[in-house]
C-alpha positions as CSV (number, residue, x, y, z in Angstrom):
1,M,-12.3,4.8,6.7
2,N,-12.7,1.3,5.2
3,L,-13.7,2.5,1.7
4,I,-11.8,2.5,-1.6
5,T,-13.1,4.1,-4.8
6,A,-13.7,1.8,-7.8
7,G,-11.3,3.8,-9.9
8,T,-8.5,3.5,-7.4
9,L,-9.1,-0.2,-7.0
10,N,-9.0,-0.7,-10.8
11,S,-5.7,1.3,-10.9
12,I,-4.2,-1.0,-8.3
13,I,-5.4,-4.2,-10.1
14,N,-4.2,-2.9,-13.5
15,S,-0.7,-1.9,-12.1
16,L,0.2,-4.6,-9.6
17,G,-1.7,-7.3,-11.4
18,S,0.2,-6.7,-14.7
19,T,3.4,-8.4,-13.6
20,D,4.5,-11.6,-11.9
21,I,7.1,-10.0,-9.8
22,E,6.4,-8.2,-6.5
23,S,5.8,-4.4,-6.7
24,G,3.8,-1.9,-4.7
25,G,2.7,1.7,-4.3
26,L,1.4,4.4,-2.1
27,I,-2.3,4.7,-1.2
28,G,-3.9,7.9,0.0
29,S,-7.0,9.9,0.6
30,S,-8.0,13.3,-0.5
31,D,-11.1,13.5,1.7
32,G,-10.3,11.3,4.7
33,S,-13.2,9.1,4.0
34,A,-12.0,6.8,1.3
35,I,-8.8,5.6,-0.4
36,D,-8.9,7.5,-3.7
37,A,-5.3,7.9,-4.6
38,F,-2.7,5.4,-5.7
39,F,0.9,5.8,-7.0
40,Y,2.4,2.7,-8.6
41,D,6.0,1.8,-7.7
42,A,7.8,-0.9,-9.7
43,G,10.5,-0.8,-7.1
44,I,14.2,-1.5,-7.4
45,D,15.6,-4.9,-8.1
46,C,12.4,-6.6,-7.3
47,S,11.8,-10.4,-7.7
48,A,9.0,-12.9,-7.5
49,K,9.6,-13.0,-3.8
50,E,10.6,-9.5,-2.8
51,Y,9.4,-5.9,-3.3
52,N,12.1,-3.2,-2.7
53,P,10.5,0.2,-2.8
54,D,12.1,3.0,-4.8
55,I,12.3,5.3,-1.8
56,E,13.3,8.4,-3.7
57,S,10.4,8.1,-6.1
58,L,7.9,7.5,-3.3
59,Q,9.2,10.5,-1.3
60,D,8.9,12.7,-4.4
61,Q,5.3,11.5,-4.8
62,L,4.5,12.2,-1.2
63,L,5.7,15.8,-1.6
64,R,3.3,16.1,-4.6
65,W,0.5,14.6,-2.6
66,D,1.1,17.1,0.2
67,E,0.7,19.9,-2.3
68,E,-2.5,18.3,-3.6
69,N,-3.8,17.8,0.0
70,I,-3.8,14.0,-0.4
71,R,-3.1,12.3,2.9
72,F,-0.7,9.3,2.9
73,C,-2.6,6.2,4.3
74,G,-0.2,3.4,3.6
75,I,1.7,1.1,1.2
76,I,0.2,-1.7,-0.8
77,H,2.4,-4.4,-2.2
78,S,2.0,-7.7,-4.0
79,H,2.7,-11.2,-2.9
80,A,2.6,-14.2,-5.2
81,D,0.3,-16.2,-3.0
82,D,1.0,-15.5,0.6
83,R,-2.0,-13.6,2.1
84,Y,-0.2,-12.5,5.3
85,L,2.3,-9.8,6.0
86,S,5.8,-10.9,6.4
87,N,8.0,-9.9,9.4
88,K,9.9,-7.6,7.0
89,D,6.6,-6.0,5.9
90,V,5.6,-5.3,9.5
91,S,9.1,-4.0,10.3
92,M,8.9,-1.6,7.4
93,A,5.5,-0.3,8.5
94,R,6.8,0.3,12.0
95,R,9.8,2.1,10.7
96,I,7.5,4.4,8.8
97,L,5.5,5.0,11.9
98,E,8.6,5.8,13.9
99,N,9.6,8.5,11.4
100,N,6.2,10.1,10.8
101,P,3.4,11.5,13.0
102,L,1.1,8.5,12.5
103,D,-0.5,6.1,14.9
104,S,-1.0,3.4,12.2
105,I,-0.8,2.8,8.5
106,L,-2.6,0.6,6.0
107,M,-0.4,-2.3,4.6
108,P,-2.6,-4.2,2.2
109,V,-1.3,-7.2,0.3
110,F,-2.3,-7.6,-3.3
111,L,-2.4,-11.3,-4.2
112,L,-1.0,-11.9,-7.7
113,K,-2.5,-15.3,-7.8
114,D,-6.2,-14.2,-7.8
115,K,-5.9,-10.4,-8.0
116,S,-7.5,-9.8,-4.7
117,I,-6.5,-7.5,-1.8
118,I,-6.1,-8.5,1.9
119,W,-6.3,-5.3,4.0
120,Y,-4.2,-4.8,7.1
121,E,-3.6,-2.0,9.5
122,V,-0.3,-1.9,11.3
123,G,0.2,0.0,14.5
124,Y,3.1,0.2,16.9
125,N,1.9,-2.8,18.9
126,Y,-0.6,-4.6,16.6
127,V,-1.5,-5.9,13.1
128,K,-5.2,-5.9,12.4
129,H,-7.1,-7.5,9.4
130,L,-9.7,-5.1,7.9
131,I,-12.6,-5.4,5.5
132,F,-12.8,-2.7,2.8
133,E,-15.8,-1.8,0.7
134,T,-15.6,-0.5,-2.9
135,I,-17.6,2.7,-3.6
């Protein structure tokens, strides 16, 4: 699944791209073939250099997605201009993996500088760059 719907991509751009501080959100899929769900999270005490997720809000949304049969696929978050995942980003992804029955999650980075997305998949022992197509 390396597809994202145009509507979801636009929601990400309009949400994450509307501020100059780091923020993020959940990405999911209702059909298992494309990312077609996004939940924006402004975070808690975020800055131009750090996104701190609002865990309670995200957990509430995951419960709603479960009721709607939307599968959690990962967390997207913004960086000012660094196109790579930080060690903190990778550690957070692996903590999610340790606490959930998942083999990997998507951890894309939204670049505030040019409003583009660099897609990554994080597993227990790897970080892989992915190419996504918009449908």
